[in-house]
C-alpha positions as CSV (number, residue, x, y, z in Angstrom):
1,M,13.3,15.9,36.1
2,K,15.1,15.5,32.8
3,I,14.1,17.0,29.5
4,L,15.1,15.2,26.3
5,P,16.8,17.5,23.8
6,E,14.5,16.8,20.9
7,I,11.0,17.5,19.5
8,S,8.4,14.8,19.6
9,R,7.6,14.1,15.9
10,T,4.8,12.3,14.1
11,L,4.9,10.3,10.9
12,S,3.3,13.2,9.1
13,E,6.5,15.2,9.6
14,Y,8.7,13.2,7.2
15,L,8.9,12.5,3.5
16,L,10.8,9.8,1.7
17,I,13.5,10.8,-0.8
18,P,13.2,8.6,-4.0
19,G,16.1,6.1,-4.6
20,L,17.3,4.6,-7.8
21,T,14.6,2.4,-9.4
22,T,16.4,-0.4,-11.2
23,E,15.1,-3.1,-13.6
24,D,14.6,-5.4,-10.6
25,C,12.2,-2.9,-9.0
26,T,8.9,-4.3,-10.4
27,P,5.7,-5.2,-8.5
28,D,6.2,-8.9,-9.0
29,N,9.7,-8.7,-7.4
30,V,8.6,-6.7,-4.3
31,D,8.3,-8.9,-1.1
32,L,6.3,-7.3,1.7
33,G,6.9,-10.3,3.9
34,A,7.9,-9.7,7.5
35,P,8.9,-11.7,10.6
36,L,6.3,-11.8,13.3
37,V,8.3,-13.3,16.2
38,R,11.8,-13.2,17.5
39,H,14.5,-15.3,15.9
40,R,18.2,-15.8,15.6
41,V,19.8,-13.3,13.2
42,G,20.3,-15.0,9.9
43,E,17.6,-17.6,10.6
44,E,14.0,-17.8,9.5
45,P,11.3,-16.8,12.1
46,G,8.8,-19.3,13.4
47,I,6.0,-17.2,12.0
48,R,6.2,-14.9,9.0
49,I,3.4,-12.9,7.4
50,A,3.3,-12.0,3.7
51,T,1.3,-8.8,4.4
52,P,2.8,-6.7,7.2
53,M,-0.6,-5.8,8.7
54,V,-2.2,-7.1,11.9
55,S,-5.5,-6.1,13.5
56,A,-5.7,-4.4,16.8
57,I,-6.8,-6.2,20.0
58,M,-10.1,-4.5,20.1
59,Q,-13.8,-5.5,20.4
60,A,-14.8,-3.3,17.5
61,V,-12.2,-4.9,15.2
62,S,-10.9,-8.4,15.8
63,S,-13.7,-10.9,15.4
64,P,-13.3,-14.4,14.0
65,T,-14.8,-13.2,10.7
66,L,-12.1,-10.5,10.3
67,A,-9.4,-12.9,11.5
68,V,-10.2,-15.4,8.8
69,A,-10.3,-12.7,6.1
70,L,-7.0,-11.0,7.2
71,A,-5.2,-14.4,7.4
72,Q,-6.3,-15.2,3.9
73,A,-5.0,-11.8,2.8
74,G,-1.6,-12.6,4.3
75,G,-1.9,-10.7,7.6
76,L,-2.9,-11.8,11.1
77,S,-5.6,-10.8,13.7
78,F,-5.4,-10.7,17.5
79,I,-8.7,-11.8,19.0
80,H,-9.6,-9.3,21.7
81,Q,-9.2,-10.3,25.4
82,N,-11.9,-8.1,26.9
83,Q,-14.3,-11.1,27.3
84,L,-14.6,-14.3,29.2
85,I,-11.7,-16.7,28.7
86,E,-14.0,-19.4,27.3
87,D,-15.5,-17.0,24.8
88,Q,-12.1,-15.8,23.5
89,A,-10.9,-19.4,23.3
90,A,-14.0,-20.3,21.2
91,D,-13.3,-17.4,18.8
92,V,-9.7,-18.7,18.4
93,L,-10.9,-22.2,17.8
94,A,-13.4,-21.0,15.2
95,V,-10.6,-19.4,13.1
96,K,-8.4,-22.5,13.4
97,R,-11.3,-24.8,12.2
98,H,-12.0,-22.6,9.2
99,E,-11.1,-24.2,5.9
100,A,-8.1,-22.2,4.7
101,G,-8.8,-22.9,1.1
102,V,-12.2,-21.3,0.9
103,R,-11.0,-18.0,-0.4
104,S,-9.7,-18.2,-4.0
105,G,-8.0,-15.7,-6.2
106,A,-5.0,-13.4,-6.1
107,T,-4.8,-13.2,-2.3
108,H,-5.0,-16.9,-1.2
109,H,-1.4,-17.9,-2.1
110,R,-0.3,-15.3,0.6
111,A,-2.4,-16.9,3.3
112,T,-1.0,-17.0,6.8
113,V,-1.2,-20.7,7.6
114,D,0.5,-23.1,10.1
115,G,2.2,-26.4,9.4
116,E,-1.1,-28.1,9.0
117,K,-2.4,-25.5,6.5
118,R,-4.8,-24.0,9.0
119,L,-5.2,-20.3,9.2
120,R,-3.1,-18.6,11.9
121,V,-4.6,-16.4,14.5
122,G,-3.3,-14.4,17.5
123,A,-5.0,-13.5,20.7
124,G,-4.7,-10.7,23.3
125,I,-3.9,-11.4,27.0
126,N,-3.5,-9.2,30.1
127,S,-1.2,-9.3,33.1
128,R,-3.9,-10.3,35.5
129,D,-5.6,-13.5,34.6
130,F,-2.8,-14.8,32.3
131,K,-2.3,-18.0,34.3
132,D,-5.7,-19.1,33.3
133,R,-6.0,-17.3,29.9
134,I,-2.7,-18.5,28.4
135,P,-3.4,-22.2,28.8
136,A,-7.0,-21.9,27.4
137,L,-5.9,-19.9,24.4
138,T,-3.0,-22.3,23.8
139,E,-5.3,-25.3,23.9
140,A,-7.6,-23.6,21.5
141,G,-4.7,-23.3,19.0
142,A,-3.7,-19.6,19.2
143,D,-0.4,-19.2,17.2
144,V,0.8,-16.1,19.0
145,L,-0.3,-14.1,22.0
146,C,0.1,-10.4,22.8
147,L,-0.1,-8.5,26.0
148,D,-2.7,-5.7,25.6
149,S,-1.8,-2.6,27.5
150,S,-1.4,1.1,26.8
151,D,1.9,1.1,28.7
152,G,4.0,-2.0,28.6
153,Y,7.1,-0.9,30.5
154,S,6.0,-2.8,33.5
155,V,7.1,-5.5,35.9
156,H,3.7,-7.0,35.4
157,Q,4.4,-7.7,31.8
158,A,7.8,-9.1,32.6
159,R,6.2,-11.5,35.0
160,T,3.6,-12.6,32.4
161,L,6.4,-13.3,29.9
162,E,8.3,-15.2,32.5
163,F,5.3,-17.4,33.3
164,A,4.8,-18.2,29.6
165,R,8.5,-19.0,29.1
166,E,8.8,-21.2,32.2
167,A,5.5,-23.1,31.5
168,Y,5.8,-23.5,27.7
169,G,9.4,-22.7,26.7
170,D,9.5,-21.7,23.0
171,D,6.1,-23.3,22.3
172,V,4.1,-20.2,23.3
173,L,5.1,-16.8,21.8
174,V,4.0,-13.6,23.6
175,G,4.4,-10.1,22.2
176,A,4.5,-7.2,24.6
177,G,4.1,-3.4,24.8
178,N,3.3,-0.7,24.2
179,V,6.6,1.3,24.5
180,V,8.0,4.5,23.2
181,D,11.7,4.4,24.0
182,G,14.8,2.1,23.9
183,R,14.8,1.5,27.7
184,A,11.4,-0.1,27.6
185,F,12.2,-2.1,24.5
186,R,15.3,-3.6,26.1
187,Y,13.4,-4.5,29.3
188,L,10.7,-6.4,27.4
189,A,13.2,-8.0,25.0
190,D,15.3,-9.3,27.9
191,A,12.1,-10.6,29.4
192,G,11.5,-12.7,26.3
193,A,8.9,-10.8,24.3
194,A,8.3,-12.4,20.9
195,F,7.8,-8.9,19.4
196,V,7.4,-5.4,20.9
197,K,4.6,-2.9,20.0
198,V,5.6,0.7,19.7
199,G,3.2,3.6,20.3
200,I,1.4,5.4,23.2
201,G,-1.3,7.9,22.7
202,G,-1.2,8.1,18.9
203,G,-4.3,6.0,18.1
204,A,-7.2,7.6,16.3
205,I,-9.6,7.2,19.2
206,C,-7.0,7.3,22.0
207,T,-7.0,10.1,24.6
208,T,-4.2,8.8,26.8
209,R,-2.0,11.9,26.1
210,A,-4.9,14.3,27.0
211,Q,-5.9,12.4,30.1
212,K,-2.5,11.4,31.5
213,G,0.1,13.5,29.7
214,I,2.2,10.5,28.6
215,G,3.3,9.3,25.1
216,R,5.5,10.3,22.3
217,G,5.2,11.2,18.6
218,Q,5.1,8.0,16.7
219,A,8.1,8.8,14.5
220,S,10.3,9.8,17.4
221,A,9.2,6.6,19.3
222,L,10.0,4.4,16.3
223,I,13.4,6.0,15.6
224,D,14.5,5.5,19.2
225,V,13.1,1.9,19.5
226,V,14.5,0.8,16.1
227,Q,18.0,1.9,17.2
228,A,17.6,-0.2,20.4
229,R,16.2,-3.2,18.4
230,D,19.2,-3.2,16.0
231,A,21.7,-2.8,18.9
232,Y,20.0,-5.6,20.7
233,A,20.3,-7.9,17.6
234,Q,24.0,-7.0,17.2
235,E,24.8,-7.6,20.8
236,T,22.7,-10.8,21.4
237,G,22.3,-12.3,18.0
238,V,18.5,-12.2,18.5
239,Y,16.2,-10.1,16.3
240,V,13.0,-8.9,18.1
241,P,10.5,-7.6,15.5
242,L,8.8,-4.3,16.1
243,C,5.1,-3.5,15.5
244,C,4.0,0.1,14.9
245,D,0.8,0.6,16.8
246,G,-0.9,4.0,16.4
247,G,-0.2,7.3,14.6
248,L,-1.2,5.7,11.2
249,L,-3.8,8.0,9.6
250,N,-3.3,6.9,6.0
251,D,-1.4,4.5,3.8
252,S,1.6,6.8,3.4
253,H,2.1,6.7,7.1
254,M,2.3,2.9,6.9
255,A,5.0,3.3,4.3
256,M,6.8,5.8,6.6
257,A,6.6,3.4,9.6
258,L,8.0,0.5,7.6
259,A,10.8,2.7,6.2
260,M,11.7,3.8,9.7
261,G,12.2,0.1,10.7
262,S,8.9,-1.3,11.8
263,D,8.5,-5.0,10.8
264,F,4.7,-4.8,10.7
265,I,1.9,-2.5,11.7
266,M,-1.2,-2.9,13.9
267,L,-4.4,-1.2,12.8
268,G,-7.7,-0.5,14.5
269,R,-9.6,2.2,12.6
270,Y,-8.4,0.8,9.2
271,F,-10.1,-2.5,9.9
272,A,-13.1,-1.2,11.8
273,R,-14.4,0.4,8.6
274,L,-14.7,-2.9,6.8
275,D,-17.4,-5.4,6.1
276,E,-15.6,-8.0,8.2
277,S,-15.4,-6.0,11.4
278,P,-18.0,-7.0,14.1
279,S,-19.5,-3.5,14.7
280,R,-22.8,-2.3,13.3
281,K,-23.1,-0.6,9.9
282,L,-25.5,2.4,9.9
283,Q,-26.5,5.2,7.7
284,I,-26.2,8.9,8.8
285,G,-27.6,11.2,6.1
286,D,-26.2,10.0,2.8
287,Q,-23.1,8.4,4.3
288,W,-22.6,4.9,5.7
289,Y,-20.6,4.4,8.8
290,K,-19.4,1.6,11.1
291,E,-19.3,1.9,14.9
292,Y,-15.9,2.2,16.4
293,W,-14.8,2.5,20.0
294,G,-11.5,2.4,21.9
295,E,-10.6,-0.1,24.5
296,G,-10.0,2.8,26.8
297,S,-13.6,4.1,26.3
298,R,-16.4,3.6,28.8
299,R,-18.2,1.5,26.2
300,A,-15.4,-1.1,26.2
301,Q,-15.3,-1.2,30.0
302,N,-11.8,-2.6,29.7
303,A,-10.7,-1.5,33.2
304,A,-8.1,-4.4,33.3
305,R,-6.2,-2.9,30.4
306,Y,-5.7,0.4,32.1
307,G,-5.1,-0.8,35.7
308,Q,-8.2,0.9,37.1
309,R,-9.0,-1.8,39.7
310,G,-12.0,-3.4,38.1
311,R,-14.0,-0.2,37.2
312,M,-13.6,2.7,34.8
313,V,-12.8,5.8,36.8
314,F,-11.8,7.8,33.7
315,E,-11.6,7.2,30.0
316,E,-8.6,6.9,27.8
317,G,-10.5,6.5,24.5
318,V,-13.7,7.6,22.8
319,D,-16.8,6.0,21.2
320,G,-17.7,7.1,17.7
321,Y,-18.0,6.2,14.0
322,V,-15.8,5.7,11.0
323,P,-16.8,6.0,7.3
324,Y,-17.7,2.5,5.9
325,A,-15.1,1.4,3.3
326,G,-16.2,-2.0,2.0
327,S,-14.4,-5.3,1.7
328,L,-11.2,-6.2,3.6
329,Y,-9.8,-8.0,0.6
330,E,-10.1,-5.0,-1.7
331,N,-8.7,-2.5,0.9
332,V,-5.7,-4.6,1.8
333,E,-4.9,-5.3,-1.8
334,R,-5.0,-1.5,-2.5
335,T,-2.8,-0.8,0.5
336,R,-0.3,-3.5,-0.6
337,A,-0.2,-1.8,-4.1
338,K,0.6,1.6,-2.5
339,L,3.3,0.1,-0.3
340,T,4.8,-1.7,-3.2
341,S,4.8,1.5,-5.3
342,T,6.5,3.4,-2.6
343,M,9.2,0.8,-2.2
344,I,9.8,0.7,-5.9
345,S,10.2,4.5,-5.9
346,C,12.8,4.1,-3.1
347,G,14.7,1.4,-5.0
348,S,13.8,-1.4,-2.5
349,T,12.3,-4.9,-3.2
350,S,12.1,-6.2,0.4
351,L,11.3,-4.6,3.7
352,R,14.8,-5.4,5.0
353,D,16.2,-3.4,2.1
354,F,13.6,-0.6,2.8
355,H,14.8,-0.4,6.4
356,R,18.4,-0.2,5.4
357,D,18.2,2.1,2.4
358,A,15.3,4.5,3.1
359,L,16.3,8.1,3.1
360,L,13.9,10.4,5.0
361,V,13.7,14.2,5.5
362,P,11.8,16.2,8.0
363,V,9.2,18.6,6.5
364,S,8.6,22.2,7.5
365,A,5.1,23.5,8.2
366,E,5.0,25.2,4.8
367,S,6.2,22.0,3.1
368,F,3.5,20.0,4.9
369,K,0.8,22.2,3.4
370,Q,1.9,21.0,0.0
371,T,1.6,17.3,0.6
372,G,-1.9,17.2,-0.9
373,A,-4.0,18.8,-3.6
374,E,-4.8,22.4,-3.0
375,V,-7.4,22.9,-5.6
376,Q,-11.1,21.8,-5.7
377,L,-11.4,19.3,-8.5
378,R,-14.7,19.3,-10.3
379,Q,-16.2,18.0,-13.5
380,P,-15.9,20.8,-16.1
381,A,-19.2,22.1,-17.6
382,I,-20.1,20.9,-21.1
383,D,-21.2,23.5,-23.6
384,A,-24.3,22.1,-25.3
385,A,-23.5,24.2,-28.4
386,E,-20.4,22.1,-29.1
């Protein structure tokens, strides 16, 4: 047994210290673009996204409809793998065949498109049927794949990455994860991961920590893995992007994750609330909700993701509802505006600058209490006599 000499910390336990806002720090000058896949240091990545947001590999989230909308808004979706191979391939093909120019307005110039001006789309895979799933998804046109697992520090993931590399070389890009420390990052980077996802147990509907006792606070995980990522780049000349997956309860947490060194963020609950997600919208009392369930829940029946030999023996996620929030385009644009404003306050105009220059401070329990409004805001009464 070994005990790390640290406290496991979440994104809520930090604040950003404002930097010098210069004349160059204007919304039009802020670039939220991020590399999606590994590349040589100093060179452009094969895939870059203008909005550093991707959708989670979940049944309740990543449908073709949401994939089209998110690609048009500058992000990218990963079509979920908890379905028949032919059905997943058909979903990928539907996105690739969509006319990229359908959406007009302020978001389309950011659209994530390939060399033929088709919308880009990702797809999830697992470490069991990958020899059949990878060829089918590649044939359908998937731009990038990602291993879908709650714990990616595994020889099974390394073997999957090895298969893709030997069969397709650099033509098929496969992200891996999830991890929470530098050892695991290095293992997957050495195996050829296109990017690495960070986070275990921090999802809004994830119960992995309660069920199995494994995981790490998202801030602590990111700090450790970012250090390993940067050391790996300096040593090998190869930059392997990091995806923050989990522990993101609001937009300020997204800003914190990017400041800590994440290249992009993966979101489930955020996208599940929206019109474009595949789940049902229903009314409970006066409030509208969308259904939302985790891949570790019994509803998902995704035993392959958790290595439970074909059947769910116990659950690592829950089944519930999230408040309905409207259109993806409007929500993503609002989030982009918040991230842009945060970066301006910190004196940064690019995510690379944000990584390098961000200054963070841990907050005490008392300080945390003052991070939001403490009074009940209400409309003042109007005196009719006036």
